[in-house]
N, C-alpha and C positions, 0 to 999 in steps of 0.2 A: 679724332685722336684723343687718347687718354693722357694722363699725367706721366706715363711710363717713359723712362729712358731705357731703350731696348738694347740688349747685348748683341754684339757682333751683327749689326744690322745697318743698312743704309737708312738713316732717319727719314729720308724722303720717300722710302718705300716700305715703311713700317705697316703692320696690321694688314698684310695681304691675305692672310688666312687665319681664321679663328678655329683652333682645334677643339672640338667639343667632347670627344670621347675616343677610347681605344678598345680594341678587342683582338686578342691574339696578335697576328702580325699586321693588323690594319689599324688605321686611324680614320676618324670621320670628322669632317668640318661641320660648321654650324648649320649648313644647309642640308646635311645628311649625306654628302658625297663621300664615298669610300676611297681610300688610298692605301696601296701596299706600301708599308713603311720600309723602303729600301735602304734607309740609313740607320735603322734601329734607334730612332731619335737623333741623338748625337753620338753614334757609335756605342750605344750603352744599353738599350732595352733588350738584353739577350734572351729573356724568357717571354718577351712580348708583353701585351697589355691584359690587365684584368685577371691575373693569376690568383685564384681564391686562396690557395695555401699561404701565399705571401700576405695577402690582405688580412687573413685570420691571424697570422703571426703578429702583424702590426697592431691589430686591435687588442690582442691579448697582452702584448708588452705595454701598450698605452694604459691599460687598466691596472697592470701590476706595478709598473714604475715608469711614469711618463718622462721623468728626467732625473738624472743625478750627475753632478760633475765629478771629475776625477782628480781634483787638486787636493793637496794636503793630506794624502794618505787614504782618501776615499776611493772605492771602486765598486763594481757591481757585477753580477754573474754574467750578463750578456756580453760585456766587454772582455772579460776573462776568457769566455768560451770562444769568441771570435778571434782574439789574438792567438790563442793556442792552436786553433784550426789553421790559421794562416801560417804560423810558424812551422807547422807540420807539413804544409803543402809546398811552400816556396822552394825553388832549387838553390838553396843556400844553407850552409852549415850553421846551426845554432842561430837562426834568425830571431831578431827582436822587433817588436811591432809598436809603432806609434800611430794612434788613430786620429783621423781628422775628418774633414768634410768634403774635400774635392781633390782632384788630381793636381790642381794648381797649388793648393796649400800643402799637399804632400811633398811636391818638389821644392817648395819654399822651405819646408821643414828640413829636408835633407841638405839643402844649401847651408842652412844655419848649423846643422849638426857637423858638417864638414869643418866649419869655422870653429866650432866648440872643440872638436877633436884636435884640430891643429894646435890650439892653445893648451889643451889638457895633455897632449903628448909631447910637448916641448918643441913643436915644429910650427911656430906661429906664421911662418911664411908660406906654408903649404895649404893654400886656400883656392887656388885657381881651378877652374873647371872647363874642360873642353866640351863644346857642343858642336853639332854638325849643321851645316847649311841644310835648309828645308826641314829641320826638326821643329816639332811643336811640343812645348812642355808646360803651357799654361799662360795665365794673364795677370797674376800678381806681379808686383814690381820685380821680384827676383826671377820668377818663372818665365815672365815675358822677356827678360834679358837672356835667358837660356834659349828661348824660342828664336827661330831664324826665319820668320815670315814678315815681310815688310809692313803689312797692314796692322800687325800687332806692335809695331815700333813707332809708326808715324805720329809725330807730335807729342809722344809720351816722355821724351827726354830721359830715356832709361839709362841707368848708371852702369853700363857694360864694364868699363875699366875699373870702377870702384868695386864691383862685385867679382872681378877677376875672371870674366867670361872670355874664353878664347874660342876661335872658330876654325873648324876644319871642314873639308869637303864632304858632300853627301854620298850616299851609296847608290845614287841614281846613274846607272850605266847609260841609259838611253840619252840623257842630256849631258852627262859628265864625261863620257869617253871622248878621247881624241880620235881623229879619223884613222880607221884601220886598227884600233886598239881592241884586243880580245877582252872578254870578261876577266880572264885570269890576270892579264897584264893591268887591267884597270884596278883590280883588287890590290895587286902589288904596289901600284902607284899610290893608291890611297893610304896604304900602310906606310910607305916611304914618306909621304907628305906629313902624316901624323907624327912619325918619329922626328922629322926635321923640326916641326913645330915644338915638340917637347924639348928637344935639345936647345933650340933657340931661346925658349922661355926659362929653361932650367928645370930639370926633372924634379928637384926637391921643392919647387914652388907649386907643383900641380898635384891636386888631390885625386881628381876623378875625371872620367869622361862619361857624359850622359848620352844615351842613345835609345831610341825605340827599336824593338826588333824589326818591325815594319813601320816606316814613317806614315802616320795617318793623315793629319790635316795638311802636311807638306806635300801630299800627292799620292799616297798609297805606294810607297817606294819599297819594293822587295829587293833586298841586297843580293848580289850575285853569289853563287856558291863559293864558299871559302872566305867570305868577307869577314865575318866576326872572328873566325879562327886567326886570321891575319892581324886584325885589330887587337885581339886579346893578347897575342904574342908580344906586340909592341908595348902594350900597357903593363904586362907582367914584367917585362925587362926593366921597367923603371919604377915598379912598385905603385902604379897608379890604379885606382879602383875603377871597375866598370859599373856604372850606375844605369840600371835597366828601368826605363820608363815603360811600364806595362799597362798604363791607364787604358789604352785602346786594345792592346793585344792580349791582355790577361784574361783568363777564364774562358778559354775555348775559341777565341776569335780566329786563331790560325790553325784550329783543328787539334790543339793539345791544351793542357792545363795552362801553360804559360808560353809566351813567345820565346823566352830564353831557352826552353827545352827544344822548341822547333829549330831555332837558329844556333844552337850549341853555344850559347853565351854562358859565362861564369860570373854572375854579378856578385858584388859585395854590398850593393844597395839596390833597393827596388821601390817603385811607387805603384800603388794599386788604387783603382777607383772605378767609375762607370759600371761595368758588369759585375763588380763586387756585390752590388745590391740589385743588379738588373735595373738600376736607376729608379727603383721604387722610392727610395729616400736617399738623401745625400750622405755619403760615408766614403772615407778614403783610408789608406794605410801607407805609412812610410816604414820600410823594413831595412834594417842594417844587420850586418853580421855581428855575432856575439862579442867578438873582441873589440869592435868599435864601440858598442854599447857599454861594455865593461869599463873602458877607458873614460867615457863620458860620465858614467854613473859614479865612478870613484872620485872624479873631480867635483861633481855636483854635490856629493855627500860632504866634501870638505867645505864647500861654499855654504851648504845648508839648504839648498833648493836647486832643482833644475828649472831654470827660469823660462820655460817655453811651454805653451799649451793654449788651447782654445776652450772657450766656454762649452762648446759642443764636442770636444774631443771625447770619443767613446760614448756618444749619446746612446742611451739604451735602445731607442727605436731603431737607429741605424744599425747598431750591432746585432740586434735580434733579427732584423730583416736580412742582413748580409749573411748571418749564420744559416738561416733557413734557405737562402738562395744557394749557398754552397752545398747544403744537404741535397737540394734538388738536382744540382749539377751532377753530383756523385751518384745518387740513386737512379736517375733517369739516363745516365751515361750520355749526358749532353755533349761532352767534348767529342766522343766517338761519333755521335750524330752529326755534329758540326763538320767533322772531317769527311764523313760520307756525303752529306748534301753539299758541302763545300767543293768537293771534287766535281760534282755536276755543275755547280755554279761557275767554277773556273772553265769548264769545257764550253759552257754557253757563252761566257764572256770572250773566249778565244775566237768564237765565230765572228766577232766584230773586227778582227785584225785586218780584214780586207775591205772594210767599209771606207769609202772615199774620204771621210772626215777623220779617221782614226789613225794616229801615228804610232801609239803604243798601247798595248793592253798589259796591265800588271795586276797581280793579285796572288793570294794564297788563302786557302781555307775559305772563310766566310767574309772576305774583304777583297775589293778590287777597284780598279779605276781604268778609265780610258782617257788618253790625251788627244784632244781635238786639234788638228793642225791644218794650216792653209795649204801646205804642200807635203805630201807623204815622202817623196823622194829626198828632198832636202831637209826635212823636219822643220820647215819654216813655220813658226808659230803664228797664230792670230794675235794681233795686238790687243792689249787690255784683257778683260775677263768676260766681255759681253757675249761671246759665242757659248762659253760654258754656262753662263747664266740663262741664255735663251734656251739651251737644251734642257736645263733643269726645269725651267718653266713649262716647256713643251711636254716633258714627262709628267709634270704635276697635272696638266690639263687632261692627260690620258689616265690619271689615277695611280701614278707612281711617284714616290718621293725619292729623289737622288740629291746629291750635293755638289755644287760647283766649287772647285778649289782653284788656287792660283795657277797660272799657266794654262788656263782653259782645260783643266782636267776635271772629269766628273767621276764621283765616287759612289760606290754601293757598299753597304755594310748591313745586311738585313739581320733581323733577330735570329738567334741560333736555333730556334724552334721550327723554322720554316721547313716545308717538305718540298720535294721536287716539283710538285704542281705549282708552288709559289715561285720557284726559280724560273719555271717556264713562263709564268705570268710576267715576272720581272723582265726577262729577256725580250719577250714580245713587245712590251710597252716601251722598253728602252730602244729597241730597233725603230719603232714608230716615231719616237722622239728624235732620234738621230736623223731619220729621213726628213722629218719636218724641218730640222735645223739645216740640213743640206739644202733643201729648197730655199730656205731663207738666205743663207750665205751666198748661194748662187745668184739669187735675185738682187742682193745687195752688192754683188761683185767683190766679196771679201776674200775669195780664193785666187 
């Protein structure tokens, strides 16, 4: 073992694989074994590995300007170019862009901007944020509080109440519906529950509701038809902003530029990261509507400084790479490609609906998940996470990377550049892993 404290890892099971290199949609371990990267790293390597255009862009930027901060009136061309590209792309009127390093810090930034705006607009009480069960929004102190996954909370003593975090139900029909409830009635109930929460807390105390278009780490939960329209109507009734966390869904993952467009969301705030640079370098963006930024800027001008920013906000390397990645998405019609190949991926995933271990198949575009259950008829779950973990390990042994999530769900989220032949490889290896897992749970009498 090295001196490393590993992120999101069981310390007793660290260093199980040393990844040596990557090429296209594949990674290779230190022994030279090849794996189809069925999770695009951590939902992020949209253009795969070893893209020479991106590498050349990074080299050129490092030679021209390896670093420049953006404090005290300084800026540089790469940051300006990226901010303007993003503002022109996002589904938001007059978007303004704050650049950071990760999805976690982008969400942390927006939580701070909500509080700044509350003071600047004469509504100091309007700081609460509604987050959903099964949502994932990061691991900083603030973004982890917005997250609703138990492993990200245990022992961290997160200040939920102090941060004004409220919780409402998820969009997960399979697990959240009551017996006999249709999807339409489930959506209506979730909207009614949201409105009841708002009224109980006081509408003038709530600034925003944060939501992923499709929940990623919480299980790849695709909302039923009409869900966001119903939620948006409630929020609009009380002047509450929709905060769209696009860290996973943005830049083609759902088969369109942004998940908000796929799901008909009307955000006033957005967070972007991961595929923004295809994960070649860390970079993120927090985007707010112009009137929000104008209010904050006017107050900051009176104070004499906007007192928020990171050393690496707008780092030239991250900005140059992200700008090149966006150019490639547009030039090569990557989002259209993701929609086309994603349709085939979803058709192959649906083939698992009748597998003895599978209770639910969910997905859209280039993201999907299977929930492994002990009894399909009753939806009885396996206890703990060991079945999902076993299945992920079985897939790894067969040369496929997938990810186990809470509730014994296993996720796939391949690079957007894959072709149908790679989808077929993914499906074949996933089936083999499921069958190996079925043999194991049968032998262990877990069903």
